[in-house]
C-alpha positions as CSV (number, residue, x, y, z in Angstrom):
1,X,-5.8,19.2,-10.1
2,X,-8.5,19.3,-12.8
3,X,-7.0,17.7,-16.0
4,X,-8.6,15.5,-18.6
5,X,-6.6,12.2,-18.6
6,X,-9.2,10.1,-20.4
7,X,-7.3,9.8,-23.7
8,X,-5.2,6.6,-23.9
9,X,-2.1,8.6,-24.8
10,X,-2.5,10.7,-21.7
11,X,-2.9,7.6,-19.6
12,X,0.2,6.1,-21.2
13,X,2.2,9.2,-20.5
14,X,1.1,9.3,-16.8
15,X,2.0,5.6,-16.4
16,X,5.5,6.3,-17.9
17,X,6.0,9.2,-15.5
18,X,5.1,7.0,-12.5
19,X,7.6,4.4,-13.8
20,X,10.1,7.2,-14.3
21,X,9.7,8.4,-10.8
22,X,10.1,4.8,-9.4
23,X,13.3,4.3,-11.4
24,X,14.8,7.7,-10.5
25,X,14.0,7.4,-6.8
26,X,15.3,3.8,-6.8
27,X,18.6,5.0,-8.2
28,X,19.1,8.4,-6.5
29,X,16.6,8.7,-3.8
30,X,13.7,11.1,-3.7
31,X,15.6,14.1,-2.4
32,X,18.2,13.9,-5.2
33,X,15.7,13.2,-8.0
34,X,14.7,16.1,-10.2
35,X,11.9,16.6,-12.7
36,X,14.6,16.3,-15.3
37,X,15.6,12.9,-14.0
38,X,12.0,11.7,-14.0
39,X,11.2,12.8,-17.5
40,X,14.5,11.3,-18.8
41,X,13.6,7.9,-17.3
42,X,10.0,8.3,-18.6
43,X,11.1,9.4,-22.1
44,X,8.6,12.3,-22.1
45,X,9.0,16.1,-22.0
46,X,9.1,18.4,-18.9
47,X,5.9,19.9,-20.3
48,X,4.2,16.5,-20.2
49,X,5.2,16.1,-16.6
50,X,3.4,19.3,-15.6
51,X,0.4,18.3,-17.6
52,X,-0.1,15.5,-15.1
53,X,1.5,16.5,-11.9
54,X,2.0,19.8,-10.0
55,X,5.3,18.7,-8.4
56,X,7.7,15.9,-7.6
57,X,5.8,15.2,-4.4
58,X,2.5,15.0,-6.3
59,X,4.0,12.4,-8.6
60,X,5.5,10.4,-5.7
61,X,2.1,10.4,-3.9
62,X,0.4,9.2,-7.2
63,X,3.0,6.4,-7.5
64,X,2.4,5.4,-3.8
65,X,-1.3,5.2,-4.3
66,X,-1.1,3.4,-7.6
67,X,1.2,0.8,-6.1
68,X,-1.0,0.6,-3.0
69,X,-4.1,-0.1,-5.1
70,X,-2.2,-2.7,-7.1
71,X,-1.3,-4.5,-3.8
72,X,-4.9,-4.3,-2.6
73,X,-6.1,-5.8,-5.9
74,X,-3.7,-8.7,-5.1
75,X,-5.3,-9.0,-1.7
76,X,-8.8,-9.2,-3.2
77,X,-7.9,-11.7,-5.9
78,X,-6.4,-14.1,-3.3
79,X,-9.7,-14.5,-1.6
80,X,-11.4,-18.0,-1.6
81,X,-15.0,-17.7,-0.3
82,X,-15.1,-21.5,0.2
83,X,-12.6,-21.2,3.1
84,X,-13.0,-19.8,6.6
85,X,-12.0,-16.2,7.2
86,X,-8.8,-17.3,9.1
87,X,-7.5,-19.1,6.0
88,X,-8.7,-16.4,3.6
89,X,-6.9,-13.6,5.5
90,X,-3.6,-15.5,5.9
91,X,-3.5,-16.5,2.2
92,X,-4.5,-12.9,1.1
93,X,-1.8,-11.4,3.3
94,X,0.8,-13.8,2.0
95,X,-0.1,-12.9,-1.6
96,X,0.1,-9.2,-0.7
97,X,3.5,-9.5,1.0
98,X,4.8,-11.6,-1.9
99,X,3.7,-8.8,-4.3
100,X,5.6,-6.2,-2.2
101,X,8.7,-8.4,-2.0
102,X,8.7,-8.9,-5.8
103,X,10.0,-5.3,-6.3
104,X,12.5,-4.4,-3.5
105,X,13.4,-1.0,-5.0
106,X,9.8,0.1,-5.3
107,X,9.1,-1.2,-1.8
108,X,11.9,0.9,-0.3
109,X,10.7,3.9,-2.3
110,X,7.2,3.7,-1.1
111,X,7.7,2.8,2.6
112,X,10.7,5.0,3.2
113,X,10.4,8.0,0.8
114,X,6.7,8.6,1.4
115,X,7.5,9.4,5.1
116,X,9.5,12.4,3.9
117,X,6.6,14.2,2.3
118,X,5.1,15.6,5.5
119,X,1.3,15.8,6.0
120,X,0.5,15.1,2.3
121,X,2.5,11.8,2.4
122,X,1.0,10.8,5.7
123,X,-2.5,11.4,4.3
124,X,-1.7,9.2,1.3
125,X,-0.4,6.5,3.6
126,X,-3.5,6.7,5.7
127,X,-5.8,6.3,2.7
128,X,-4.1,3.2,1.6
129,X,-4.0,1.8,5.1
130,X,-7.7,2.4,5.5
131,X,-8.4,0.5,2.3
132,X,-6.5,-2.5,3.7
133,X,-8.3,-2.2,7.1
134,X,-11.6,-2.0,5.3
135,X,-10.7,-5.2,3.3
136,X,-10.1,-7.1,6.6
137,X,-13.3,-5.9,8.0
138,X,-15.3,-7.0,5.0
139,X,-13.7,-10.5,5.0
140,X,-14.0,-11.1,8.7
141,X,-17.3,-9.3,9.6
142,X,-19.7,-11.2,7.2
143,X,-23.5,-10.7,7.3
144,X,-23.7,-14.3,8.6
145,X,-21.8,-13.7,11.8
146,X,-21.5,-11.1,14.5
147,X,-18.9,-8.3,14.1
148,X,-15.7,-9.9,15.3
149,X,-13.2,-7.1,14.3
150,X,-13.7,-3.4,15.1
151,X,-12.4,-0.7,12.8
152,X,-9.9,0.5,15.4
153,X,-8.4,-3.0,15.9
154,X,-8.3,-3.5,12.1
155,X,-6.2,-0.3,11.7
156,X,-4.0,-1.5,14.6
157,X,-3.3,-4.7,12.8
158,X,-2.4,-2.7,9.6
159,X,-0.1,-0.5,11.6
160,X,1.6,-3.5,13.2
161,X,2.1,-5.2,9.7
162,X,3.6,-2.0,8.4
163,X,6.1,-1.9,11.2
164,X,7.1,-5.5,10.5
165,X,7.6,-4.5,6.9
166,X,9.8,-1.5,7.8
167,X,11.9,-3.7,10.1
168,X,12.4,-6.2,7.2
169,X,13.5,-3.3,4.9
170,X,15.9,-1.9,7.5
171,X,17.4,-5.4,8.1
172,X,17.6,-6.0,4.3
173,X,15.3,-9.1,4.7
174,X,12.7,-8.2,2.1
175,X,12.6,-11.8,0.8
176,X,11.4,-12.7,4.3
177,X,8.2,-10.6,3.9
178,X,5.8,-13.5,3.0
179,X,6.5,-15.1,6.3
180,X,5.1,-12.0,8.1
181,X,1.6,-13.3,7.0
182,X,1.7,-15.9,9.7
183,X,2.5,-13.4,12.4
184,X,-0.2,-11.0,11.0
185,X,-2.8,-13.7,10.9
186,X,-1.9,-14.6,14.5
187,X,-2.3,-11.0,15.5
188,X,-5.7,-10.8,13.9
189,X,-6.9,-13.9,15.7
190,X,-5.5,-12.4,19.0
191,X,-7.5,-9.2,18.7
192,X,-10.8,-10.7,17.5
193,X,-13.7,-9.8,19.8
194,X,-15.6,-12.9,20.9
195,X,-19.3,-12.7,20.2
196,X,-21.0,-11.1,23.2
197,X,-17.8,-9.7,24.7
198,X,-17.6,-6.1,25.5
199,X,-15.7,-4.0,23.0
200,X,-13.1,-1.7,24.7
201,X,-13.9,2.0,24.4
202,X,-11.7,4.2,22.3
203,X,-10.4,7.1,24.3
């Protein structure tokens, strides 16, 4: 989609549309939400919607990626280089999960509704997951020490954390999300490759 969105007004309209999508899906679910619902919540015209997005799915994916980037920014801002990687990872994950738990409606929208968009939704989910995995690799595998975490294991940890989040959503225990950080940190420690140990081959 080649569109000039540099103007502040255009950026403001795009943000309002993302918020309109979040509100509409939170109230009615994605399947029942129409473009009319989204623009009504955003307070903009239908024409404005199509100046920014090709479809409802395109808008939901943009919302998912924007929220994902916001969560990753929280991860990065929680880092404290004066501490060891174990403490850094656990604190960052706790901050990340607190961010997700702060908006239960958006959390359900992103983790549940994105799964209904087929390959495009899965690709968006994969991109965000990869950013989180890359974050862990950068924190743990510093230039001053041997590589302790492989890319495959980092992605496995991200997948495990996502499953724990989905379980919390299904059980209506979103407030419990920050506690998952302890489990996630324990999982990372368990899969760390000791210096000199053989790394399992990926089949």
